[in-house]
N, C-alpha and C positions, 0 to 999 in steps of 0.2 A: 274657858277663856285662858289664853296664854298670858304669861307675865311679860309685860312690855316695859322696857327701861330705856333711858337716854343712852345714846352712844357717844363716844369721845374719840379723839385721835388714836388712842391705843387700839380701838376696835376697827381701825381702817382696813387692815388686811382681810379680815373675815367679812366685813361689810361689802367691800369692793368685790371680793370673790363671790358673795351671794348674788350681787347684781350680774356679774359676768355669767354665772351659771344659769340664772333665771332667764336672761335674755338671749341665750345661745341659739335658740331656734326662731327668734322673732324675725319677721320679714325684712325690715329695714336694716337691722344689724347684719344679717346674712347677705344682703345685697351689698352692703359696704365692704364686708370681709367674708367672701364666700368660702375661703379655705379655713378649716378649723384652726390650723396653727397661726395663721395671720390674725384671726379673731382673738385667739388667746393671747397673742403678743400685743395687739393694739388696743383692744377694747378697755382693759383696765385703766390705761392712761386717759382715754376719752371719758370714762365714768368719773374719774377723779377730777378732771378739768371741768366737766359739765355738771358741776354742783356737788359732787361727792365730797371733795376736800372742804368746800365751804360749809356744807351742812354739818360735817363732823367738827370742823373748827369752831363754828358758831353754836354748837350744841343744839342744833335743830334736826337731829337725826335720832330715830327711835328704832329699837330692834326687839325681836322676840326669838325665843329658842336659840340663845347664844348667837344672835345675829344671823340665824338661818332665814329670817324674814326681816327686811329693813324698809324703812320709809325715810328717805333723805330729802328733807324740805329746805327751801331757802326762804328766810323771813323777808318781810318787806324791805326793799332797798339793797338786798344782797343779790348779786348776779353771778352766773357762771363765769369762769375765767376765760373771757372771749378769745384772747390771744392764744392761750393754751389749747382751747377747743379747736380753733382753726389750725394750729400747728399739729395737733394730734391727728386731725383728719387729713390734711394735705400731705403729711408725712407717711401715712399708712394706707390711704384709699387710692386705688388705681386712678391715674390722671384722666383716663377716659370717662370717669364718673363724676369728675369735679363740677362740670357745668350743671348737671342734674342735681347733684348734692347741694351746691350753693344756691341754686334756685329754690330748692325745698327749704333750706335754712332761712332765706329771705321771706318766703311765704309764712313760715312759722313765726318769724319775728313780727309780721304784720298782724297776726292774731293775738299776740301777747298783750295783755292789758298794760296800759300806761299808768293807771292809778295804782296806789299801794295795794298789794296783794301778797298772799303766800303762793309759792311756786313749788310744785312737786316734780323734780326731775327724775326721781327714781323711787318706785315701789316694787320690791322684788321679794320673791319667796323661792327658796331653794327647790329645784325640780321635784325631789322626793316628797316634799311637804305641800306642794301645790294642790289645790282642790279641796282643802280641808277647812277653809274659812280664815286662815291666818292672815292673809292679805286684807280681808275685810275688817278683821279685828284691829289690825295695825292702822288701817285707814280711819276707822271710827275713833280710835284713841287720838291720833294726830289731828283729826278734824275738830275734836273738842277743843284742842289748844288753838287752832285757827279760829274757831267760832268765838272763843273768849276775846279775841282781838277785833271781832265784828268786821272782818275783812273778807273779800272773796278769795277763792283758791283757784289756781290754774294749773293745768298739766297738758302734756302731749303724750300720746301713746302710739307706738309703732305696731301694735298688735290689735286687730279688730276684735279679737276674743275678749279683750279687757274692757271694751267700751261699756257693756252691760254692768260690770262691777262698779265702775265709776258712776254710771247713771243711777244705780241703786243708792248711791251715797250723795246724790244731789247735783252731780255734774251734768252739764248739757254740752252737746257738740256745738262748737262755734265756728268750725271750719276744718278743711282738709287741705294739707299741703302735698303736692305731688308734681313730679316733673320727669319726663322721659321714662326710663326703665325703673326708677326708684319707686318702691311701694309707697302707698300713702301714709302720712302721719296725721293723726286726728288730734285736733286741739279741743280742749274741754274746759269749761268755766263753771264754777260753783258760786252762786251769789252769796254775799255776806249774810251771816245769820241775823 
């Protein structure tokens, strides 16, 4: 079992870098930014806006192996920085994709619970460490904290390969967002303990 510890603002560079590396081949991210240099330039800003900075700032981020595996959670009532998210996307994603992109975001919002819940915008393991159970360990650790609150947990995943991992930890698919050429985003909910 890996040692898991809370992450703070000082861990931001490595935590964001772990997410960027882990999501580099995911279908939605590569649809948004198909060129490697565009992805490397734009995705870190998006990760930070879409919950990364909030999770680190509110101390609801956990990491293992020197943040080579991270779980960046948002506690009930904490939301991604919506204006920054929209700015990061509109400023870096091709304008020809905006209609499909914003349609998917609207669909995702419709699946998002309205009642208090924990939200997992990012669970990431550095590519060289994937497939060894680190993500599952990190998820178990953080779900124990979620369960102590007796609240549900919610996430979206851009990669169909990760759905079984989340299902093993009690999440169920509640919907799929998809528009035009954008690959699907799967929304998943885990009932309160």
